[in-house]
Backbone as JSON Lines, residues from 0, in Angstrom:
{"i":0,"aa":"X","n":[-27.89,-0.16,-10.87],"ca":[-26.56,-0.73,-10.57],"c":[-26.98,-1.21,-8.92]}
{"i":1,"aa":"X","n":[-26.17,-1.89,-8.82],"ca":[-26.21,-2.19,-7.23],"c":[-25.34,-1.31,-6.23]}
{"i":2,"aa":"X","n":[-25.49,-1.39,-4.97],"ca":[-24.85,-0.77,-4.47],"c":[-23.44,-1.13,-4.16]}
{"i":3,"aa":"X","n":[-23.22,-2.52,-4.33],"ca":[-21.81,-3.04,-4.36],"c":[-20.95,-2.92,-5.89]}
{"i":4,"aa":"X","n":[-22.19,-2.51,-6.93],"ca":[-21.81,-2.39,-8.2],"c":[-20.92,-0.69,-7.83]}
{"i":5,"aa":"X","n":[-21.65,-0.35,-7.57],"ca":[-21.18,1.32,-7.34],"c":[-19.77,1.51,-6.54]}
{"i":6,"aa":"X","n":[-19.84,0.76,-5.69],"ca":[-18.71,0.66,-4.68],"c":[-17.31,0.36,-5.25]}
{"i":7,"aa":"X","n":[-17.78,-0.67,-6.5],"ca":[-16.79,-1.07,-7.11],"c":[-16.42,-0.42,-8.22]}
{"i":8,"aa":"X","n":[-17.38,0.48,-8.95],"ca":[-16.9,1.42,-9.9],"c":[-16.24,2.44,-9.44]}
{"i":9,"aa":"X","n":[-16.58,2.99,-8.38],"ca":[-15.82,4.14,-7.5],"c":[-14.65,3.79,-7.04]}
{"i":10,"aa":"X","n":[-14.16,2.45,-6.74],"ca":[-12.71,2.07,-6.1],"c":[-11.78,2.13,-7.09]}
{"i":11,"aa":"X","n":[-12.21,1.74,-8.41],"ca":[-11.55,1.44,-9.76],"c":[-11.85,3.0,-10.05]}
{"i":12,"aa":"X","n":[-12.47,3.67,-10.32],"ca":[-11.74,5.08,-10.52],"c":[-10.96,5.57,-9.56]}
{"i":13,"aa":"X","n":[-11.0,5.71,-8.24],"ca":[-10.08,5.82,-7.5],"c":[-8.72,5.77,-7.52]}
{"i":14,"aa":"X","n":[-8.95,3.94,-8.11],"ca":[-7.61,3.43,-8.5],"c":[-6.98,4.32,-9.69]}
{"i":15,"aa":"X","n":[-7.58,3.99,-10.46],"ca":[-6.99,4.55,-11.93],"c":[-6.58,5.98,-11.97]}
{"i":16,"aa":"X","n":[-7.47,6.69,-11.2],"ca":[-7.07,8.58,-10.78],"c":[-5.56,8.27,-10.14]}
{"i":17,"aa":"X","n":[-5.33,7.44,-8.96],"ca":[-3.94,7.26,-8.24],"c":[-2.83,6.89,-9.41]}
{"i":18,"aa":"X","n":[-3.49,5.76,-9.87],"ca":[-2.26,5.51,-11.07],"c":[-1.85,6.47,-12.08]}
{"i":19,"aa":"X","n":[-3.08,7.2,-12.59],"ca":[-2.63,8.11,-13.58],"c":[-1.63,9.52,-13.09]}
{"i":20,"aa":"X","n":[-2.03,9.73,-11.74],"ca":[-1.17,10.56,-10.98],"c":[0.27,9.97,-10.61]}
{"i":21,"aa":"X","n":[0.34,8.71,-10.41],"ca":[1.66,8.36,-10.67],"c":[2.53,8.5,-11.77]}
{"i":22,"aa":"X","n":[1.73,7.6,-12.66],"ca":[2.48,7.79,-14.03],"c":[2.57,8.98,-14.42]}
{"i":23,"aa":"X","n":[1.74,10.28,-14.48],"ca":[2.07,11.46,-14.57],"c":[3.45,11.93,-13.88]}
{"i":24,"aa":"X","n":[3.78,11.7,-12.65],"ca":[4.59,12.4,-11.74],"c":[6.32,11.69,-12.37]}
{"i":25,"aa":"X","n":[5.66,10.06,-12.87],"ca":[7.08,9.55,-13.35],"c":[7.23,10.34,-14.54]}
{"i":26,"aa":"X","n":[6.42,10.55,-15.42],"ca":[6.7,11.14,-16.81],"c":[7.19,12.43,-16.71]}
{"i":27,"aa":"X","n":[6.94,13.35,-15.27],"ca":[7.53,14.35,-15.13],"c":[9.03,14.2,-14.82]}
{"i":28,"aa":"X","n":[9.33,13.22,-14.01],"ca":[10.68,13.11,-13.24],"c":[11.48,12.56,-14.77]}
{"i":29,"aa":"X","n":[10.88,11.7,-15.8],"ca":[11.87,11.42,-16.93],"c":[11.97,12.4,-17.99]}
{"i":30,"aa":"X","n":[11.23,13.16,-17.97],"ca":[10.97,14.38,-18.91],"c":[12.35,15.13,-18.3]}
{"i":31,"aa":"X","n":[12.32,15.57,-17.15],"ca":[13.15,16.58,-16.4],"c":[14.23,16.23,-16.92]}
{"i":32,"aa":"X","n":[14.69,14.59,-16.36],"ca":[16.09,14.2,-16.67],"c":[16.4,14.25,-18.14]}
{"i":33,"aa":"X","n":[15.83,13.7,-18.91],"ca":[16.07,13.84,-20.39],"c":[16.2,15.5,-20.81]}
{"i":34,"aa":"X","n":[15.47,16.48,-20.68],"ca":[15.66,17.71,-21.07],"c":[16.89,18.15,-20.29]}
{"i":35,"aa":"X","n":[17.41,17.77,-19.26],"ca":[18.48,17.82,-18.45],"c":[20.04,17.44,-19.76]}
{"i":36,"aa":"X","n":[19.84,16.22,-20.15],"ca":[20.89,15.69,-20.88],"c":[20.76,16.15,-22.28]}
{"i":37,"aa":"X","n":[19.53,16.0,-22.72],"ca":[19.49,17.18,-24.25],"c":[20.16,17.96,-24.46]}
{"i":38,"aa":"X","n":[19.71,19.31,-23.1],"ca":[19.77,20.72,-23.17],"c":[20.74,21.12,-23.83]}
{"i":39,"aa":"X","n":[22.19,20.3,-23.83],"ca":[23.21,20.88,-24.62],"c":[23.28,20.39,-25.85]}
{"i":40,"aa":"X","n":[22.71,19.63,-26.15],"ca":[22.5,18.76,-27.63],"c":[21.58,19.11,-28.5]}
{"i":41,"aa":"X","n":[20.27,19.69,-28.01],"ca":[19.71,20.14,-28.55],"c":[19.59,21.6,-29.36]}
{"i":42,"aa":"X","n":[19.04,22.0,-30.45],"ca":[19.32,23.21,-30.76],"c":[17.81,23.99,-29.92]}
{"i":43,"aa":"X","n":[17.74,24.97,-30.01],"ca":[16.91,26.22,-29.51],"c":[15.01,25.67,-30.04]}
{"i":44,"aa":"X","n":[15.12,25.7,-31.09],"ca":[14.06,25.36,-31.85],"c":[13.53,23.95,-31.65]}
{"i":45,"aa":"X","n":[14.62,23.01,-31.42],"ca":[14.12,21.8,-31.03],"c":[13.52,21.67,-29.83]}
{"i":46,"aa":"X","n":[14.14,22.34,-28.93],"ca":[14.06,22.43,-27.39],"c":[12.2,23.23,-27.13]}
{"i":47,"aa":"X","n":[12.35,24.15,-27.77],"ca":[10.94,24.83,-27.91],"c":[9.78,24.0,-28.43]}
{"i":48,"aa":"X","n":[10.15,23.51,-29.61],"ca":[9.03,22.25,-30.15],"c":[8.9,21.13,-28.94]}
{"i":49,"aa":"X","n":[10.0,20.44,-28.41],"ca":[9.64,19.49,-27.2],"c":[8.95,20.12,-26.15]}
{"i":50,"aa":"X","n":[9.35,21.26,-25.71],"ca":[8.47,21.71,-24.68],"c":[7.16,21.87,-24.85]}
{"i":51,"aa":"X","n":[6.74,22.46,-26.13],"ca":[5.5,22.58,-26.49],"c":[4.72,21.25,-26.59]}
{"i":52,"aa":"X","n":[5.72,20.36,-27.29],"ca":[4.78,18.9,-26.67],"c":[4.86,18.43,-25.71]}
{"i":53,"aa":"X","n":[5.57,18.87,-24.99],"ca":[5.37,18.21,-23.4],"c":[4.21,18.92,-22.57]}
{"i":54,"aa":"X","n":[3.89,20.09,-22.88],"ca":[3.26,20.84,-22.54],"c":[1.73,20.37,-23.04]}
{"i":55,"aa":"X","n":[1.72,19.82,-24.18],"ca":[0.38,19.36,-24.7],"c":[0.32,18.33,-23.93]}
{"i":56,"aa":"X","n":[0.99,17.18,-23.72],"ca":[0.95,16.06,-22.95],"c":[0.38,16.26,-21.52]}
{"i":57,"aa":"X","n":[1.05,17.36,-21.21],"ca":[0.48,17.49,-19.37],"c":[-1.02,18.22,-19.59]}
{"i":58,"aa":"X","n":[-1.01,18.89,-20.5],"ca":[-2.45,19.47,-20.52],"c":[-3.6,18.02,-20.73]}
{"i":59,"aa":"X","n":[-3.05,17.42,-21.61],"ca":[-4.15,16.15,-22.02],"c":[-4.14,14.98,-20.74]}
{"i":60,"aa":"X","n":[-3.14,14.89,-19.98],"ca":[-3.09,14.34,-18.9],"c":[-4.08,14.98,-17.75]}
{"i":61,"aa":"X","n":[-3.95,16.14,-17.54],"ca":[-4.67,16.98,-16.32],"c":[-6.26,16.98,-16.94]}
{"i":62,"aa":"X","n":[-6.52,17.0,-18.24],"ca":[-7.93,17.02,-18.35],"c":[-8.54,15.37,-17.94]}
{"i":63,"aa":"X","n":[-7.42,14.25,-18.06],"ca":[-7.9,13.13,-18.11],"c":[-8.08,12.86,-16.49]}
{"i":64,"aa":"X","n":[-7.05,13.51,-15.77],"ca":[-7.75,13.46,-14.29],"c":[-8.74,14.31,-13.95]}
{"i":65,"aa":"X","n":[-8.89,15.05,-14.38],"ca":[-10.1,16.06,-14.02],"c":[-11.26,15.29,-14.36]}
{"i":66,"aa":"X","n":[-11.26,14.35,-15.52],"ca":[-12.23,13.78,-16.16],"c":[-12.74,12.93,-15.22]}
{"i":67,"aa":"X","n":[-11.22,12.12,-14.39],"ca":[-12.13,11.13,-13.58],"c":[-12.36,11.52,-12.26]}
{"i":68,"aa":"X","n":[-11.59,12.44,-11.95],"ca":[-12.53,13.05,-10.66],"c":[-13.51,13.39,-10.45]}
{"i":69,"aa":"X","n":[-14.26,13.92,-11.78],"ca":[-15.63,14.15,-12.04],"c":[-16.32,12.96,-12.33]}
{"i":70,"aa":"X","n":[-16.22,12.0,-12.71],"ca":[-16.63,10.63,-12.66],"c":[-16.63,10.02,-11.29]}
{"i":71,"aa":"X","n":[-15.46,10.21,-10.55],"ca":[-15.57,9.66,-9.03],"c":[-16.56,10.75,-8.36]}
{"i":72,"aa":"X","n":[-16.81,11.63,-8.76],"ca":[-17.74,12.34,-7.38],"c":[-19.09,11.9,-8.22]}
{"i":73,"aa":"X","n":[-19.33,11.74,-9.3],"ca":[-20.66,11.35,-9.82],"c":[-20.9,9.62,-9.47]}
{"i":74,"aa":"X","n":[-20.01,8.99,-9.33],"ca":[-20.2,7.72,-8.72],"c":[-20.44,7.61,-7.27]}
{"i":75,"aa":"X","n":[-19.95,8.53,-6.21],"ca":[-20.08,8.97,-5.1],"c":[-21.56,9.21,-4.63]}
{"i":76,"aa":"X","n":[-21.88,10.34,-5.62],"ca":[-23.59,10.72,-5.73],"c":[-24.39,9.72,-6.01]}
{"i":77,"aa":"X","n":[-24.22,8.7,-6.89],"ca":[-25.04,7.78,-7.24],"c":[-25.23,6.73,-5.95]}
{"i":78,"aa":"X","n":[-24.08,6.27,-5.59],"ca":[-23.65,5.39,-4.15],"c":[-24.79,5.89,-3.48]}
{"i":79,"aa":"X","n":[-24.45,7.33,-3.22],"ca":[-25.42,7.52,-1.8],"c":[-26.73,7.9,-2.04]}
{"i":80,"aa":"X","n":[-27.15,7.9,-3.52],"ca":[-28.49,7.63,-3.83],"c":[-29.08,6.47,-3.67]}
{"i":81,"aa":"X","n":[-28.21,5.7,-4.27],"ca":[-28.74,4.04,-3.91],"c":[-28.69,3.84,-2.57]}
{"i":82,"aa":"X","n":[-27.63,4.0,-1.76],"ca":[-27.6,3.48,-0.47],"c":[-29.33,4.28,0.43]}
{"i":83,"aa":"X","n":[-29.61,5.64,-0.48],"ca":[-30.63,6.14,0.21],"c":[-31.84,5.35,-0.24]}
{"i":84,"aa":"X","n":[-32.25,4.79,-1.51],"ca":[-32.95,4.25,-2.13],"c":[-33.13,2.86,-1.4]}
{"i":85,"aa":"X","n":[-32.36,2.54,-0.99],"ca":[-32.27,1.24,-0.4],"c":[-32.5,1.19,1.28]}
{"i":86,"aa":"X","n":[-32.46,2.25,1.7],"ca":[-33.12,2.12,2.92],"c":[-34.21,2.58,2.99]}
{"i":87,"aa":"X","n":[-34.84,3.57,1.96],"ca":[-36.08,3.72,1.96],"c":[-37.2,2.43,1.29]}
{"i":88,"aa":"X","n":[-36.61,1.54,0.77],"ca":[-36.86,0.28,0.41],"c":[-37.29,-0.55,1.36]}
{"i":89,"aa":"X","n":[-36.11,-0.74,2.42],"ca":[-36.11,-1.45,3.62],"c":[-37.4,-0.98,4.58]}
{"i":90,"aa":"X","n":[-37.56,0.05,4.7],"ca":[-37.91,1.03,5.62],"c":[-39.69,0.77,5.41]}
{"i":91,"aa":"X","n":[-40.05,0.55,4.1],"ca":[-41.27,0.6,3.62],"c":[-41.71,-1.1,3.66]}
{"i":92,"aa":"X","n":[-40.74,-1.88,3.07],"ca":[-41.05,-3.38,3.19],"c":[-41.09,-3.61,5.2]}
{"i":93,"aa":"X","n":[-40.57,-3.04,5.73],"ca":[-40.77,-3.4,7.29],"c":[-42.5,-2.49,7.18]}
{"i":94,"aa":"X","n":[-42.56,-1.55,7.36],"ca":[-43.99,-1.52,7.36],"c":[-44.99,-2.02,6.74]}
{"i":95,"aa":"X","n":[-44.93,-2.5,5.25],"ca":[-45.7,-3.55,4.78],"c":[-45.72,-5.11,5.53]}
{"i":96,"aa":"X","n":[-44.6,-5.3,5.83],"ca":[-44.53,-6.66,6.79],"c":[-45.44,-6.54,8.07]}
{"i":97,"aa":"X","n":[-45.15,-5.43,8.71],"ca":[-46.25,-5.09,10.29],"c":[-47.33,-4.89,9.99]}
{"i":98,"aa":"X","n":[-47.9,-4.5,8.8],"ca":[-49.7,-4.14,8.26],"c":[-49.94,-5.43,7.77]}
{"i":99,"aa":"X","n":[-49.19,-6.1,7.13],"ca":[-49.7,-7.5,6.67],"c":[-49.98,-8.45,7.87]}
{"i":100,"aa":"X","n":[-49.14,-8.72,9.3],"ca":[-48.98,-9.64,9.8],"c":[-50.46,-9.48,10.58]}
{"i":101,"aa":"X","n":[-50.78,-10.84,10.94],"ca":[-52.38,-10.83,11.7],"c":[-52.3,-10.53,13.05]}
{"i":102,"aa":"X","n":[-53.04,-9.79,13.58],"ca":[-53.4,-9.79,14.74],"c":[-53.16,-10.7,15.71]}
{"i":103,"aa":"X","n":[-52.42,-10.65,16.84],"ca":[-52.69,-11.96,17.71],"c":[-54.18,-12.22,18.24]}
{"i":104,"aa":"X","n":[-54.75,-13.57,18.55],"ca":[-55.86,-13.44,18.94],"c":[-55.81,-13.08,20.37]}
{"i":105,"aa":"X","n":[-57.48,-12.68,20.91],"ca":[-57.73,-11.92,21.95],"c":[-57.33,-12.18,23.24]}
{"i":106,"aa":"X","n":[-57.19,-13.74,23.17],"ca":[-57.39,-14.35,24.52],"c":[-55.81,-15.08,24.96]}
{"i":107,"aa":"X","n":[-54.89,-14.65,23.88],"ca":[-53.35,-15.1,24.39],"c":[-52.26,-14.3,24.78]}
């Protein structure tokens, strides 16, 4: 992949991570409000089941965020490696160009 492609992937991963965090925070707020409203209306067993479901969803979202963060780190490492490779290729090309240039005539 090109350096620009890796940078784009990294930016997209960061954006998706931020969006997931915002969505998670919004969902937490919604759940808190709904639980507060339903507390008097819902029986204890139903409430426990709902809390278990919300806990499961929270675990899934946390796992998704963790996976995206790992992906982000991997992309950053790949980008750094690609940039290093590009710099090495440029250096090598400069050396090749210098060695291929004819020597200037002795009288000039």
